[in-house]
C-alpha positions as a printed NumPy array, in Angstrom:
array([[-56.701,  58.901,  57.316],
       [-54.97 ,  58.552,  60.647],
       [-57.444,  60.954,  62.281],
       [-60.341,  58.659,  61.334],
       [-58.425,  55.537,  62.397],
       [-58.522,  54.179,  58.849],
       [-55.826,  51.74 ,  57.887],
       [-54.791,  51.384,  54.253],
       [-54.063,  47.832,  53.164],
       [-52.465,  48.962,  49.904],
       [-50.993,  52.266,  48.821],
       [-50.178,  53.091,  45.232],
       [-47.62 ,  55.878,  44.676],
       [-48.73 ,  58.83 ,  42.553],
       [-45.929,  58.052,  40.108],
       [-47.815,  54.891,  39.087],
       [-50.566,  56.149,  36.799],
       [-53.765,  54.08 ,  36.982],
       [-56.009,  54.418,  33.951],
       [-59.331,  53.147,  32.54 ],
       [-58.31 ,  49.466,  32.546],
       [-57.354,  49.748,  36.22 ],
       [-60.678,  51.458,  37.004],
       [-62.59 ,  48.628,  35.296],
       [-60.611,  46.041,  37.26 ],
       [-61.482,  47.785,  40.54 ],
       [-65.172,  47.864,  39.628],
       [-65.289,  44.125,  38.901],
       [-64.97 ,  43.446,  42.63 ],
       [-67.521,  46.105,  43.647],
       [-71.295,  46.481,  43.86 ],
       [-71.384,  50.25 ,  44.469],
       [-69.323,  53.18 ,  43.211],
       [-69.532,  56.613,  44.833],
       [-67.74 ,  59.479,  43.12 ],
       [-67.262,  62.886,  44.737],
       [-66.475,  66.008,  42.751],
       [-66.645,  68.974,  45.087],
       [-69.974,  68.866,  46.913],
       [-71.589,  66.696,  44.247],
       [-71.728,  62.93 ,  44.868],
       [-72.722,  60.48 ,  42.138],
       [-73.608,  56.899,  42.956],
       [-73.488,  53.992,  40.534],
       [-74.769,  50.475,  41.057],
       [-72.24 ,  48.136,  39.536],
       [-73.862,  45.126,  37.895],
       [-72.33 ,  42.324,  35.858],
       [-71.258,  44.816,  33.181],
       [-69.176,  47.871,  34.068],
       [-70.673,  50.993,  32.474],
       [-68.592,  53.504,  30.532],
       [-70.178,  56.304,  32.606],
       [-68.923,  54.721,  35.835],
       [-65.38 ,  54.353,  34.495],
       [-65.41 ,  57.901,  33.074],
       [-66.542,  59.281,  36.455],
       [-63.513,  57.658,  38.098],
       [-61.023,  59.313,  35.745],
       [-59.674,  62.844,  35.844],
       [-59.041,  65.13 ,  32.859],
       [-55.684,  63.448,  32.167],
       [-57.315,  60.017,  31.903],
       [-55.816,  58.81 ,  35.177],
       [-57.719,  57.483,  38.188],
       [-58.691,  60.342,  40.493],
       [-57.364,  60.454,  44.033],
       [-58.099,  59.48 ,  46.633],
       [-59.609,  56.159,  45.658],
       [-60.612,  53.712,  48.371],
       [-62.2  ,  50.278,  48.415],
       [-64.337,  49.648,  51.487],
       [-65.821,  46.18 ,  51.304],
       [-67.708,  46.099,  48.006],
       [-67.905,  49.9  ,  47.711],
       [-65.43 ,  52.012,  45.74 ],
       [-65.022,  55.669,  46.763],
       [-63.378,  58.121,  44.359],
       [-62.523,  61.728,  45.146],
       [-62.873,  63.443,  48.474],
       [-65.993,  64.809,  50.091],
       [-66.125,  64.993,  53.884],
       [-69.822,  64.04 ,  53.964],
       [-69.166,  60.969,  51.809],
       [-66.337,  59.711,  54.005],
       [-68.251,  60.454,  57.218],
       [-71.124,  58.336,  55.888],
       [-68.816,  55.39 ,  55.228],
       [-66.313,  55.665,  58.077],
       [-68.526,  57.686,  60.486]])
């Protein structure tokens, strides 16, 4: 993140496992969710109700929040895809 001059305001250690309830809490403050898995990027519009599909997309096979996860304004980014991050942090 240093190469892109991005400053983290909060870092959560990997030893603290964030799960579905944490994912829902993150989405309550967002309007858009973008999830990257490899080259595939899924985008969700977050309305008043948080969808199960959106929460499930944020979680890995162990049921924990996938890394990296970033909140940029009202957008939540989950997973890494260079194209996705270039589009946001360009």
